[in-house]
PyMOL Python script that loads the backbone (N, CA, C, O; Angstrom):
from pymol import cmd

cmd.read_pdbstr("""\
ATOM      1  N   MET A   1      64.876 151.649 -88.728  1.00  0.00           N
ATOM      2  CA  MET A   1      63.674 151.089 -89.302  1.00  0.00           C
ATOM      3  C   MET A   1      62.465 151.971 -88.995  1.00  0.00           C
ATOM      4  O   MET A   1      61.580 152.160 -89.830  1.00  0.00           O
ATOM      5  N   ASN A   2      62.453 152.500 -87.781  1.00  0.00           N
ATOM      6  CA  ASN A   2      61.335 153.369 -87.416  1.00  0.00           C
ATOM      7  C   ASN A   2      61.319 154.644 -88.251  1.00  0.00           C
ATOM      8  O   ASN A   2      60.258 155.235 -88.453  1.00  0.00           O
ATOM      9  N   SER A   3      62.459 155.067 -88.730  1.00  0.00           N
ATOM     10  CA  SER A   3      62.533 156.310 -89.499  1.00  0.00           C
ATOM     11  C   SER A   3      62.211 156.124 -90.981  1.00  0.00           C
ATOM     12  O   SER A   3      62.198 157.102 -91.728  1.00  0.00           O
ATOM     13  N   LEU A   4      61.952 154.894 -91.421  1.00  0.00           N
ATOM     14  CA  LEU A   4      61.642 154.655 -92.832  1.00  0.00           C
ATOM     15  C   LEU A   4      60.220 155.070 -93.204  1.00  0.00           C
ATOM     16  O   LEU A   4      59.902 155.187 -94.387  1.00  0.00           O
ATOM     17  N   GLY A   5      59.370 155.293 -92.213  1.00  0.00           N
ATOM     18  CA  GLY A   5      57.997 155.717 -92.491  1.00  0.00           C
ATOM     19  C   GLY A   5      57.122 154.603 -93.032  1.00  0.00           C
ATOM     20  O   GLY A   5      56.228 154.857 -93.840  1.00  0.00           O
ATOM     21  N   ILE A   6      57.362 153.378 -92.602  1.00  0.00           N
ATOM     22  CA  ILE A   6      56.564 152.244 -93.044  1.00  0.00           C
ATOM     23  C   ILE A   6      55.298 152.179 -92.205  1.00  0.00           C
ATOM     24  O   ILE A   6      55.348 152.213 -90.975  1.00  0.00           O
ATOM     25  N   GLU A   7      54.164 152.086 -92.887  1.00  0.00           N
ATOM     26  CA  GLU A   7      52.882 152.038 -92.212  1.00  0.00           C
ATOM     27  C   GLU A   7      52.769 150.772 -91.362  1.00  0.00           C
ATOM     28  O   GLU A   7      53.198 149.697 -91.782  1.00  0.00           O
ATOM     29  N   ASP A   8      52.199 150.901 -90.180  1.00  0.00           N
ATOM     30  CA  ASP A   8      52.007 149.784 -89.238  1.00  0.00           C
ATOM     31  C   ASP A   8      53.316 149.134 -88.809  1.00  0.00           C
ATOM     32  O   ASP A   8      53.357 147.926 -88.577  1.00  0.00           O
ATOM     33  N   LEU A   9      54.383 149.918 -88.701  1.00  0.00           N
ATOM     34  CA  LEU A   9      55.660 149.355 -88.269  1.00  0.00           C
ATOM     35  C   LEU A   9      56.333 150.292 -87.285  1.00  0.00           C
ATOM     36  O   LEU A   9      56.690 151.421 -87.622  1.00  0.00           O
ATOM     37  N   TYR A  10      56.499 149.811 -86.072  1.00  0.00           N
ATOM     38  CA  TYR A  10      57.294 150.504 -85.073  1.00  0.00           C
ATOM     39  C   TYR A  10      58.023 149.426 -84.286  1.00  0.00           C
ATOM     40  O   TYR A  10      57.392 148.545 -83.703  1.00  0.00           O
ATOM     41  N   VAL A  11      59.338 149.493 -84.268  1.00  0.00           N
ATOM     42  CA  VAL A  11      60.158 148.444 -83.669  1.00  0.00           C
ATOM     43  C   VAL A  11      60.552 148.825 -82.250  1.00  0.00           C
ATOM     44  O   VAL A  11      61.149 149.876 -82.013  1.00  0.00           O
ATOM     45  N   ASN A  12      60.207 147.954 -81.313  1.00  0.00           N
ATOM     46  CA  ASN A  12      60.644 148.102 -79.929  1.00  0.00           C
ATOM     47  C   ASN A  12      61.767 147.115 -79.619  1.00  0.00           C
ATOM     48  O   ASN A  12      62.776 147.481 -79.017  1.00  0.00           O
ATOM     49  N   ASN A  13      61.585 145.861 -80.034  1.00  0.00           N
ATOM     50  CA  ASN A  13      62.570 144.804 -79.807  1.00  0.00           C
ATOM     51  C   ASN A  13      62.779 144.079 -81.128  1.00  0.00           C
ATOM     52  O   ASN A  13      61.992 143.208 -81.496  1.00  0.00           O
ATOM     53  N   ILE A  14      63.825 144.434 -81.828  1.00  0.00           N
ATOM     54  CA  ILE A  14      64.050 143.906 -83.178  1.00  0.00           C
ATOM     55  C   ILE A  14      64.173 142.385 -83.204  1.00  0.00           C
ATOM     56  O   ILE A  14      63.721 141.741 -84.151  1.00  0.00           O
ATOM     57  N   PHE A  15      64.778 141.815 -82.176  1.00  0.00           N
ATOM     58  CA  PHE A  15      65.021 140.373 -82.184  1.00  0.00           C
ATOM     59  C   PHE A  15      63.727 139.577 -82.034  1.00  0.00           C
ATOM     60  O   PHE A  15      63.566 138.539 -82.675  1.00  0.00           O
ATOM     61  N   GLU A  16      62.818 140.041 -81.210  1.00  0.00           N
ATOM     62  CA  GLU A  16      61.538 139.352 -81.047  1.00  0.00           C
ATOM     63  C   GLU A  16      60.599 139.640 -82.218  1.00  0.00           C
ATOM     64  O   GLU A  16      59.877 138.753 -82.673  1.00  0.00           O
ATOM     65  N   GLU A  17      60.611 140.861 -82.694  1.00  0.00           N
ATOM     66  CA  GLU A  17      59.682 141.253 -83.750  1.00  0.00           C
ATOM     67  C   GLU A  17      60.093 140.725 -85.122  1.00  0.00           C
ATOM     68  O   GLU A  17      59.260 140.644 -86.024  1.00  0.00           O
ATOM     69  N   ALA A  18      61.348 140.370 -85.289  1.00  0.00           N
ATOM     70  CA  ALA A  18      61.812 139.841 -86.571  1.00  0.00           C
ATOM     71  C   ALA A  18      61.536 138.347 -86.714  1.00  0.00           C
ATOM     72  O   ALA A  18      61.667 137.800 -87.809  1.00  0.00           O
ATOM     73  N   ARG A  19      61.159 137.689 -85.639  1.00  0.00           N
ATOM     74  CA  ARG A  19      61.015 136.238 -85.650  1.00  0.00           C
ATOM     75  C   ARG A  19      59.911 135.711 -86.560  1.00  0.00           C
ATOM     76  O   ARG A  19      59.988 134.564 -87.001  1.00  0.00           O
ATOM     77  N   ASP A  20      58.893 136.505 -86.852  1.00  0.00           N
ATOM     78  CA  ASP A  20      57.836 136.035 -87.754  1.00  0.00           C
ATOM     79  C   ASP A  20      58.101 136.420 -89.204  1.00  0.00           C
ATOM     80  O   ASP A  20      57.339 136.037 -90.091  1.00  0.00           O
ATOM     81  N   GLY A  21      59.161 137.164 -89.456  1.00  0.00           N
ATOM     82  CA  GLY A  21      59.541 137.512 -90.819  1.00  0.00           C
ATOM     83  C   GLY A  21      58.897 138.777 -91.365  1.00  0.00           C
ATOM     84  O   GLY A  21      59.414 139.361 -92.317  1.00  0.00           O
ATOM     85  N   MET A  22      57.790 139.212 -90.794  1.00  0.00           N
ATOM     86  CA  MET A  22      57.062 140.352 -91.340  1.00  0.00           C
ATOM     87  C   MET A  22      57.861 141.650 -91.259  1.00  0.00           C
ATOM     88  O   MET A  22      57.805 142.470 -92.175  1.00  0.00           O
ATOM     89  N   LEU A  23      58.592 141.838 -90.188  1.00  0.00           N
ATOM     90  CA  LEU A  23      59.410 143.038 -90.032  1.00  0.00           C
ATOM     91  C   LEU A  23      60.419 143.146 -91.162  1.00  0.00           C
ATOM     92  O   LEU A  23      60.520 144.186 -91.813  1.00  0.00           O
ATOM     93  N   LEU A  24      61.159 142.083 -91.394  1.00  0.00           N
ATOM     94  CA  LEU A  24      62.165 142.102 -92.465  1.00  0.00           C
ATOM     95  C   LEU A  24      61.523 142.246 -93.834  1.00  0.00           C
ATOM     96  O   LEU A  24      62.059 142.930 -94.706  1.00  0.00           O
ATOM     97  N   LEU A  25      60.386 141.608 -94.024  1.00  0.00           N
ATOM     98  CA  LEU A  25      59.694 141.711 -95.314  1.00  0.00           C
ATOM     99  C   LEU A  25      59.298 143.151 -95.617  1.00  0.00           C
ATOM    100  O   LEU A  25      59.495 143.630 -96.734  1.00  0.00           O
ATOM    101  N   LYS A  26      58.748 143.834 -94.635  1.00  0.00           N
ATOM    102  CA  LYS A  26      58.322 145.219 -94.847  1.00  0.00           C
ATOM    103  C   LYS A  26      59.511 146.142 -95.093  1.00  0.00           C
ATOM    104  O   LYS A  26      59.443 147.037 -95.936  1.00  0.00           O
ATOM    105  N   VAL A  27      60.597 145.925 -94.357  1.00  0.00           N
ATOM    106  CA  VAL A  27      61.774 146.779 -94.514  1.00  0.00           C
ATOM    107  C   VAL A  27      62.434 146.546 -95.871  1.00  0.00           C
ATOM    108  O   VAL A  27      62.806 147.502 -96.552  1.00  0.00           O
ATOM    109  N   VAL A  28      62.580 145.289 -96.262  1.00  0.00           N
ATOM    110  CA  VAL A  28      63.207 144.987 -97.556  1.00  0.00           C
ATOM    111  C   VAL A  28      62.360 145.531 -98.694  1.00  0.00           C
ATOM    112  O   VAL A  28      62.895 146.059 -99.669  1.00  0.00           O
ATOM    113  N   ASP A  29      61.036 145.407 -98.580  1.00  0.00           N
ATOM    114  CA  ASP A  29      60.160 145.923 -99.633  1.00  0.00           C
ATOM    115  C   ASP A  29      60.232 147.445 -99.718  1.00  0.00           C
ATOM    116  O   ASP A  29      60.112 148.006-100.807  1.00  0.00           O
ATOM    117  N   LYS A  30      60.424 148.113 -98.594  1.00  0.00           N
ATOM    118  CA  LYS A  30      60.553 149.575 -98.598  1.00  0.00           C
ATOM    119  C   LYS A  30      61.873 150.006 -99.242  1.00  0.00           C
ATOM    120  O   LYS A  30      61.918 150.976 -99.999  1.00  0.00           O
ATOM    121  N   ILE A  31      62.948 149.272 -98.929  1.00  0.00           N
ATOM    122  CA  ILE A  31      64.271 149.620 -99.442  1.00  0.00           C
ATOM    123  C   ILE A  31      64.414 149.282-100.922  1.00  0.00           C
ATOM    124  O   ILE A  31      64.959 150.066-101.699  1.00  0.00           O
ATOM    125  N   HIS A  32      63.914 148.099-101.303  1.00  0.00           N
ATOM    126  CA  HIS A  32      64.022 147.647-102.690  1.00  0.00           C
ATOM    127  C   HIS A  32      62.644 147.138-103.133  1.00  0.00           C
ATOM    128  O   HIS A  32      62.377 145.938-103.073  1.00  0.00           O
ATOM    129  N   PRO A  33      61.770 148.052-103.578  1.00  0.00           N
ATOM    130  CA  PRO A  33      60.403 147.663-103.955  1.00  0.00           C
ATOM    131  C   PRO A  33      60.384 146.580-105.032  1.00  0.00           C
ATOM    132  O   PRO A  33      61.155 146.611-105.992  1.00  0.00           O
ATOM    133  N   GLY A  34      59.482 145.628-104.840  1.00  0.00           N
ATOM    134  CA  GLY A  34      59.327 144.551-105.803  1.00  0.00           C
ATOM    135  C   GLY A  34      60.170 143.328-105.515  1.00  0.00           C
ATOM    136  O   GLY A  34      60.059 142.335-106.234  1.00  0.00           O
ATOM    137  N   SER A  35      60.998 143.359-104.506  1.00  0.00           N
ATOM    138  CA  SER A  35      61.852 142.205-104.220  1.00  0.00           C
ATOM    139  C   SER A  35      61.130 141.140-103.401  1.00  0.00           C
ATOM    140  O   SER A  35      61.554 139.985-103.387  1.00  0.00           O
ATOM    141  N   VAL A  36      60.053 141.509-102.722  1.00  0.00           N
ATOM    142  CA  VAL A  36      59.306 140.556-101.893  1.00  0.00           C
ATOM    143  C   VAL A  36      58.175 139.949-102.708  1.00  0.00           C
ATOM    144  O   VAL A  36      57.400 140.665-103.342  1.00  0.00           O
ATOM    145  N   GLU A  37      58.089 138.630-102.687  1.00  0.00           N
ATOM    146  CA  GLU A  37      56.994 137.920-103.353  1.00  0.00           C
ATOM    147  C   GLU A  37      55.847 137.805-102.348  1.00  0.00           C
ATOM    148  O   GLU A  37      55.761 136.827-101.606  1.00  0.00           O
ATOM    149  N   TRP A  38      54.979 138.797-102.329  1.00  0.00           N
ATOM    150  CA  TRP A  38      53.924 138.861-101.326  1.00  0.00           C
ATOM    151  C   TRP A  38      52.929 137.727-101.430  1.00  0.00           C
ATOM    152  O   TRP A  38      52.244 137.424-100.453  1.00  0.00           O
ATOM    153  N   ASN A  39      52.827 137.086-102.593  1.00  0.00           N
ATOM    154  CA  ASN A  39      51.891 135.965-102.726  1.00  0.00           C
ATOM    155  C   ASN A  39      52.367 134.730-101.956  1.00  0.00           C
ATOM    156  O   ASN A  39      51.570 133.826-101.701  1.00  0.00           O
ATOM    157  N   ARG A  40      53.650 134.674-101.579  1.00  0.00           N
ATOM    158  CA  ARG A  40      54.188 133.558-100.784  1.00  0.00           C
ATOM    159  C   ARG A  40      54.114 133.816 -99.282  1.00  0.00           C
ATOM    160  O   ARG A  40      54.362 132.908 -98.488  1.00  0.00           O
ATOM    161  N   VAL A  41      53.778 135.031 -98.886  1.00  0.00           N
ATOM    162  CA  VAL A  41      53.829 135.445 -97.485  1.00  0.00           C
ATOM    163  C   VAL A  41      52.558 135.028 -96.752  1.00  0.00           C
ATOM    164  O   VAL A  41      51.449 135.186 -97.263  1.00  0.00           O
ATOM    165  N   GLU A  42      52.738 134.489 -95.542  1.00  0.00           N
ATOM    166  CA  GLU A  42      51.620 134.185 -94.650  1.00  0.00           C
ATOM    167  C   GLU A  42      51.295 135.455 -93.861  1.00  0.00           C
ATOM    168  O   GLU A  42      52.109 135.909 -93.058  1.00  0.00           O
ATOM    169  N   LYS A  43      50.129 136.019 -94.083  1.00  0.00           N
ATOM    170  CA  LYS A  43      49.773 137.295 -93.464  1.00  0.00           C
ATOM    171  C   LYS A  43      49.579 137.174 -91.949  1.00  0.00           C
ATOM    172  O   LYS A  43      49.843 138.126 -91.215  1.00  0.00           O
ATOM    173  N   ASN A  44      49.127 136.029 -91.484  1.00  0.00           N
ATOM    174  CA  ASN A  44      48.908 135.805 -90.059  1.00  0.00           C
ATOM    175  C   ASN A  44      49.707 134.569 -89.630  1.00  0.00           C
ATOM    176  O   ASN A  44      49.139 133.485 -89.492  1.00  0.00           O
ATOM    177  N   PRO A  45      51.007 134.722 -89.420  1.00  0.00           N
ATOM    178  CA  PRO A  45      51.861 133.571 -89.107  1.00  0.00           C
ATOM    179  C   PRO A  45      51.704 133.111 -87.657  1.00  0.00           C
ATOM    180  O   PRO A  45      52.423 133.570 -86.769  1.00  0.00           O
ATOM    181  N   THR A  46      50.754 132.197 -87.430  1.00  0.00           N
ATOM    182  CA  THR A  46      50.460 131.752 -86.069  1.00  0.00           C
ATOM    183  C   THR A  46      51.245 130.512 -85.660  1.00  0.00           C
ATOM    184  O   THR A  46      51.324 130.204 -84.471  1.00  0.00           O
ATOM    185  N   THR A  47      51.821 129.801 -86.610  1.00  0.00           N
ATOM    186  CA  THR A  47      52.573 128.590 -86.282  1.00  0.00           C
ATOM    187  C   THR A  47      54.049 128.772 -86.635  1.00  0.00           C
ATOM    188  O   THR A  47      54.422 129.678 -87.379  1.00  0.00           O
ATOM    189  N   VAL A  48      54.866 127.894 -86.085  1.00  0.00           N
ATOM    190  CA  VAL A  48      56.305 127.930 -86.376  1.00  0.00           C
ATOM    191  C   VAL A  48      56.536 127.711 -87.869  1.00  0.00           C
ATOM    192  O   VAL A  48      57.419 128.332 -88.461  1.00  0.00           O
ATOM    193  N   PHE A  49      55.754 126.839 -88.467  1.00  0.00           N
ATOM    194  CA  PHE A  49      55.889 126.552 -89.893  1.00  0.00           C
ATOM    195  C   PHE A  49      55.622 127.801 -90.736  1.00  0.00           C
ATOM    196  O   PHE A  49      56.378 128.102 -91.661  1.00  0.00           O
ATOM    197  N   LYS A  50      54.549 128.524 -90.418  1.00  0.00           N
ATOM    198  CA  LYS A  50      54.205 129.732 -91.175  1.00  0.00           C
ATOM    199  C   LYS A  50      55.238 130.840 -90.961  1.00  0.00           C
ATOM    200  O   LYS A  50      55.564 131.574 -91.893  1.00  0.00           O
ATOM    201  N   ARG A  51      55.747 130.959 -89.744  1.00  0.00           N
ATOM    202  CA  ARG A  51      56.800 131.941 -89.484  1.00  0.00           C
ATOM    203  C   ARG A  51      58.055 131.583 -90.282  1.00  0.00           C
ATOM    204  O   ARG A  51      58.751 132.463 -90.789  1.00  0.00           O
ATOM    205  N   GLY A  52      58.333 130.293 -90.385  1.00  0.00           N
ATOM    206  CA  GLY A  52      59.486 129.841 -91.172  1.00  0.00           C
ATOM    207  C   GLY A  52      59.344 130.181 -92.646  1.00  0.00           C
ATOM    208  O   GLY A  52      60.318 130.548 -93.303  1.00  0.00           O
ATOM    209  N   ILE A  53      58.132 130.058 -93.159  1.00  0.00           N
ATOM    210  CA  ILE A  53      57.878 130.420 -94.559  1.00  0.00           C
ATOM    211  C   ILE A  53      58.164 131.905 -94.778  1.00  0.00           C
ATOM    212  O   ILE A  53      58.840 132.279 -95.737  1.00  0.00           O
ATOM    213  N   ASN A  54      57.648 132.745 -93.885  1.00  0.00           N
ATOM    214  CA  ASN A  54      57.880 134.184 -94.007  1.00  0.00           C
ATOM    215  C   ASN A  54      59.357 134.523 -93.911  1.00  0.00           C
ATOM    216  O   ASN A  54      59.849 135.378 -94.648  1.00  0.00           O
ATOM    217  N   CYS A  55      60.064 133.864 -93.012  1.00  0.00           N
ATOM    218  CA  CYS A  55      61.497 134.120 -92.871  1.00  0.00           C
ATOM    219  C   CYS A  55      62.251 133.696 -94.124  1.00  0.00           C
ATOM    220  O   CYS A  55      63.208 134.360 -94.522  1.00  0.00           O
ATOM    221  N   GLN A  56      61.833 132.602 -94.749  1.00  0.00           N
ATOM    222  CA  GLN A  56      62.476 132.171 -95.983  1.00  0.00           C
ATOM    223  C   GLN A  56      62.205 133.163 -97.112  1.00  0.00           C
ATOM    224  O   GLN A  56      63.106 133.476 -97.890  1.00  0.00           O
ATOM    225  N   VAL A  57      60.984 133.653 -97.205  1.00  0.00           N
ATOM    226  CA  VAL A  57      60.661 134.670 -98.211  1.00  0.00           C
ATOM    227  C   VAL A  57      61.494 135.925 -97.968  1.00  0.00           C
ATOM    228  O   VAL A  57      61.956 136.558 -98.917  1.00  0.00           O
ATOM    229  N   ALA A  58      61.689 136.289 -96.694  1.00  0.00           N
ATOM    230  CA  ALA A  58      62.501 137.467 -96.366  1.00  0.00           C
ATOM    231  C   ALA A  58      63.959 137.262 -96.774  1.00  0.00           C
ATOM    232  O   ALA A  58      64.577 138.174 -97.325  1.00  0.00           O
ATOM    233  N   ILE A  59      64.515 136.082 -96.514  1.00  0.00           N
ATOM    234  CA  ILE A  59      65.897 135.789 -96.904  1.00  0.00           C
ATOM    235  C   ILE A  59      66.023 135.825 -98.423  1.00  0.00           C
ATOM    236  O   ILE A  59      66.998 136.363 -98.948  1.00  0.00           O
ATOM    237  N   ASP A  60      65.047 135.256 -99.137  1.00  0.00           N
ATOM    238  CA  ASP A  60      65.063 135.283-100.604  1.00  0.00           C
ATOM    239  C   ASP A  60      65.005 136.722-101.119  1.00  0.00           C
ATOM    240  O   ASP A  60      65.682 137.060-102.089  1.00  0.00           O
ATOM    241  N   ALA A  61      64.198 137.569-100.474  1.00  0.00           N
ATOM    242  CA  ALA A  61      64.079 138.973-100.891  1.00  0.00           C
ATOM    243  C   ALA A  61      65.375 139.722-100.633  1.00  0.00           C
ATOM    244  O   ALA A  61      65.789 140.541-101.453  1.00  0.00           O
ATOM    245  N   VAL A  62      66.020 139.451 -99.504  1.00  0.00           N
ATOM    246  CA  VAL A  62      67.291 140.120 -99.192  1.00  0.00           C
ATOM    247  C   VAL A  62      68.345 139.758-100.235  1.00  0.00           C
ATOM    248  O   VAL A  62      69.156 140.603-100.613  1.00  0.00           O
ATOM    249  N   LYS A  63      68.340 138.526-100.698  1.00  0.00           N
ATOM    250  CA  LYS A  63      69.314 138.091-101.707  1.00  0.00           C
ATOM    251  C   LYS A  63      69.108 138.787-103.049  1.00  0.00           C
ATOM    252  O   LYS A  63      70.037 138.859-103.854  1.00  0.00           O
ATOM    253  N   LYS A  64      67.901 139.302-103.303  1.00  0.00           N
ATOM    254  CA  LYS A  64      67.610 139.997-104.559  1.00  0.00           C
ATOM    255  C   LYS A  64      68.086 141.450-104.560  1.00  0.00           C
ATOM    256  O   LYS A  64      68.205 142.064-105.620  1.00  0.00           O
ATOM    257  N   VAL A  65      68.356 141.994-103.383  1.00  0.00           N
ATOM    258  CA  VAL A  65      68.766 143.393-103.285  1.00  0.00           C
ATOM    259  C   VAL A  65      70.217 143.514-103.760  1.00  0.00           C
ATOM    260  O   VAL A  65      71.096 142.830-103.236  1.00  0.00           O
ATOM    261  N   PRO A  66      70.473 144.375-104.745  1.00  0.00           N
ATOM    262  CA  PRO A  66      71.841 144.538-105.246  1.00  0.00           C
ATOM    263  C   PRO A  66      72.780 145.041-104.142  1.00  0.00           C
ATOM    264  O   PRO A  66      72.456 145.966-103.397  1.00  0.00           O
ATOM    265  N   GLY A  67      73.929 144.412-104.064  1.00  0.00           N
ATOM    266  CA  GLY A  67      74.931 144.838-103.095  1.00  0.00           C
ATOM    267  C   GLY A  67      74.859 144.130-101.755  1.00  0.00           C
ATOM    268  O   GLY A  67      75.766 144.279-100.936  1.00  0.00           O
ATOM    269  N   LEU A  68      73.793 143.355-101.508  1.00  0.00           N
ATOM    270  CA  LEU A  68      73.681 142.617-100.255  1.00  0.00           C
ATOM    271  C   LEU A  68      74.057 141.155-100.481  1.00  0.00           C
ATOM    272  O   LEU A  68      73.594 140.518-101.427  1.00  0.00           O
ATOM    273  N   VAL A  69      74.893 140.647 -99.606  1.00  0.00           N
ATOM    274  CA  VAL A  69      75.309 139.253 -99.683  1.00  0.00           C
ATOM    275  C   VAL A  69      74.918 138.583 -98.374  1.00  0.00           C
ATOM    276  O   VAL A  69      75.331 139.016 -97.297  1.00  0.00           O
ATOM    277  N   VAL A  70      74.128 137.534 -98.472  1.00  0.00           N
ATOM    278  CA  VAL A  70      73.692 136.786 -97.293  1.00  0.00           C
ATOM    279  C   VAL A  70      74.233 135.371 -97.424  1.00  0.00           C
ATOM    280  O   VAL A  70      73.684 134.544 -98.152  1.00  0.00           O
ATOM    281  N   VAL A  71      75.321 135.105 -96.706  1.00  0.00           N
ATOM    282  CA  VAL A  71      75.944 133.794 -96.750  1.00  0.00           C
ATOM    283  C   VAL A  71      75.910 133.198 -95.349  1.00  0.00           C
ATOM    284  O   VAL A  71      76.311 133.847 -94.383  1.00  0.00           O
ATOM    285  N   GLY A  72      75.439 131.986 -95.242  1.00  0.00           N
ATOM    286  CA  GLY A  72      75.422 131.306 -93.962  1.00  0.00           C
ATOM    287  C   GLY A  72      74.298 131.733 -93.035  1.00  0.00           C
ATOM    288  O   GLY A  72      74.323 131.415 -91.846  1.00  0.00           O
ATOM    289  N   ILE A  73      73.322 132.443 -93.556  1.00  0.00           N
ATOM    290  CA  ILE A  73      72.168 132.850 -92.757  1.00  0.00           C
ATOM    291  C   ILE A  73      70.926 132.224 -93.378  1.00  0.00           C
ATOM    292  O   ILE A  73      70.631 132.428 -94.555  1.00  0.00           O
ATOM    293  N   GLY A  74      70.213 131.468 -92.571  1.00  0.00           N
ATOM    294  CA  GLY A  74      69.016 130.808 -93.062  1.00  0.00           C
ATOM    295  C   GLY A  74      67.763 131.321 -92.386  1.00  0.00           C
ATOM    296  O   GLY A  74      67.823 132.087 -91.424  1.00  0.00           O
ATOM    297  N   ALA A  75      66.635 130.887 -92.902  1.00  0.00           N
ATOM    298  CA  ALA A  75      65.349 131.301 -92.358  1.00  0.00           C
ATOM    299  C   ALA A  75      65.201 130.873 -90.905  1.00  0.00           C
ATOM    300  O   ALA A  75      64.609 131.595 -90.103  1.00  0.00           O
ATOM    301  N   GLU A  76      65.731 129.712 -90.563  1.00  0.00           N
ATOM    302  CA  GLU A  76      65.613 129.221 -89.188  1.00  0.00           C
ATOM    303  C   GLU A  76      66.389 130.105 -88.205  1.00  0.00           C
ATOM    304  O   GLU A  76      66.020 130.200 -87.034  1.00  0.00           O
ATOM    305  N   ASP A  77      67.446 130.741 -88.670  1.00  0.00           N
ATOM    306  CA  ASP A  77      68.206 131.650 -87.809  1.00  0.00           C
ATOM    307  C   ASP A  77      67.374 132.866 -87.435  1.00  0.00           C
ATOM    308  O   ASP A  77      67.402 133.315 -86.289  1.00  0.00           O
ATOM    309  N   VAL A  78      66.640 133.394 -88.394  1.00  0.00           N
ATOM    310  CA  VAL A  78      65.771 134.547 -88.129  1.00  0.00           C
ATOM    311  C   VAL A  78      64.598 134.104 -87.265  1.00  0.00           C
ATOM    312  O   VAL A  78      64.246 134.777 -86.296  1.00  0.00           O
ATOM    313  N   ARG A  79      63.997 132.978 -87.614  1.00  0.00           N
ATOM    314  CA  ARG A  79      62.836 132.472 -86.868  1.00  0.00           C
ATOM    315  C   ARG A  79      63.180 132.186 -85.404  1.00  0.00           C
ATOM    316  O   ARG A  79      62.360 132.405 -84.512  1.00  0.00           O
ATOM    317  N   ASP A  80      64.394 131.696 -85.167  1.00  0.00           N
ATOM    318  CA  ASP A  80      64.811 131.373 -83.803  1.00  0.00           C
ATOM    319  C   ASP A  80      65.321 132.591 -83.039  1.00  0.00           C
ATOM    320  O   ASP A  80      65.613 132.488 -81.847  1.00  0.00           O
ATOM    321  N   GLY A  81      65.432 133.732 -83.694  1.00  0.00           N
ATOM    322  CA  GLY A  81      65.832 134.966 -83.034  1.00  0.00           C
ATOM    323  C   GLY A  81      67.321 135.084 -82.778  1.00  0.00           C
ATOM    324  O   GLY A  81      67.731 135.672 -81.777  1.00  0.00           O
ATOM    325  N   ASN A  82      68.140 134.532 -83.667  1.00  0.00           N
ATOM    326  CA  ASN A  82      69.598 134.620 -83.522  1.00  0.00           C
ATOM    327  C   ASN A  82      70.020 136.087 -83.662  1.00  0.00           C
ATOM    328  O   ASN A  82      69.996 136.658 -84.752  1.00  0.00           O
ATOM    329  N   LYS A  83      70.404 136.671 -82.534  1.00  0.00           N
ATOM    330  CA  LYS A  83      70.670 138.111 -82.490  1.00  0.00           C
ATOM    331  C   LYS A  83      71.780 138.529 -83.446  1.00  0.00           C
ATOM    332  O   LYS A  83      71.646 139.519 -84.164  1.00  0.00           O
ATOM    333  N   LYS A  84      72.854 137.790 -83.454  1.00  0.00           N
ATOM    334  CA  LYS A  84      74.013 138.144 -84.292  1.00  0.00           C
ATOM    335  C   LYS A  84      73.647 138.119 -85.784  1.00  0.00           C
ATOM    336  O   LYS A  84      74.036 139.015 -86.533  1.00  0.00           O
ATOM    337  N   LEU A  85      72.913 137.111 -86.204  1.00  0.00           N
ATOM    338  CA  LEU A  85      72.585 136.991 -87.625  1.00  0.00           C
ATOM    339  C   LEU A  85      71.476 137.959 -88.049  1.00  0.00           C
ATOM    340  O   LEU A  85      71.465 138.427 -89.187  1.00  0.00           O
ATOM    341  N   ILE A  86      70.556 138.257 -87.151  1.00  0.00           N
ATOM    342  CA  ILE A  86      69.541 139.267 -87.467  1.00  0.00           C
ATOM    343  C   ILE A  86      70.189 140.626 -87.645  1.00  0.00           C
ATOM    344  O   ILE A  86      69.847 141.371 -88.563  1.00  0.00           O
ATOM    345  N   LEU A  87      71.122 140.945 -86.768  1.00  0.00           N
ATOM    346  CA  LEU A  87      71.848 142.216 -86.918  1.00  0.00           C
ATOM    347  C   LEU A  87      72.680 142.237 -88.199  1.00  0.00           C
ATOM    348  O   LEU A  87      72.825 143.286 -88.826  1.00  0.00           O
ATOM    349  N   ALA A  88      73.228 141.083 -88.589  1.00  0.00           N
ATOM    350  CA  ALA A  88      73.999 141.027 -89.833  1.00  0.00           C
ATOM    351  C   ALA A  88      73.129 141.358 -91.029  1.00  0.00           C
ATOM    352  O   ALA A  88      73.580 142.040 -91.950  1.00  0.00           O
ATOM    353  N   ILE A  89      71.899 140.893 -91.032  1.00  0.00           N
ATOM    354  CA  ILE A  89      70.973 141.195 -92.139  1.00  0.00           C
ATOM    355  C   ILE A  89      70.596 142.672 -92.125  1.00  0.00           C
ATOM    356  O   ILE A  89      70.620 143.332 -93.163  1.00  0.00           O
ATOM    357  N   VAL A  90      70.256 143.181 -90.970  1.00  0.00           N
ATOM    358  CA  VAL A  90      69.781 144.550 -90.850  1.00  0.00           C
ATOM    359  C   VAL A  90      70.909 145.553 -91.139  1.00  0.00           C
ATOM    360  O   VAL A  90      70.683 146.585 -91.770  1.00  0.00           O
ATOM    361  N   TRP A  91      72.093 145.243 -90.683  1.00  0.00           N
ATOM    362  CA  TRP A  91      73.211 146.157 -90.836  1.00  0.00           C
ATOM    363  C   TRP A  91      73.448 146.447 -92.298  1.00  0.00           C
ATOM    364  O   TRP A  91      74.357 147.205 -92.638  1.00  0.00           O
TER     365      TRP A  91
END
""", "prot")
cmd.dss("prot")
cmd.show_as("cartoon", "prot")
cmd.util.cbc("prot")
cmd.orient("prot")
């Protein structure tokens, strides 16, 4: 992710940094431009509810990328920092 050259993005701890959804949103948008609905994204996700919204938008964007299948992974899994499922999305 660090090698993608995304502005304002440097990952130290993927599991903690992915919990607000912004990390995944930026990476998915870089890989498949136009898949993220930025008008649904909370730019400053300060509450659990707002982080959940961003994670749901990220899951929806991942499902739009051709060749990626996301089955059994929900926004709450990313928001809660489920290491195994976050790695499944990133992989």
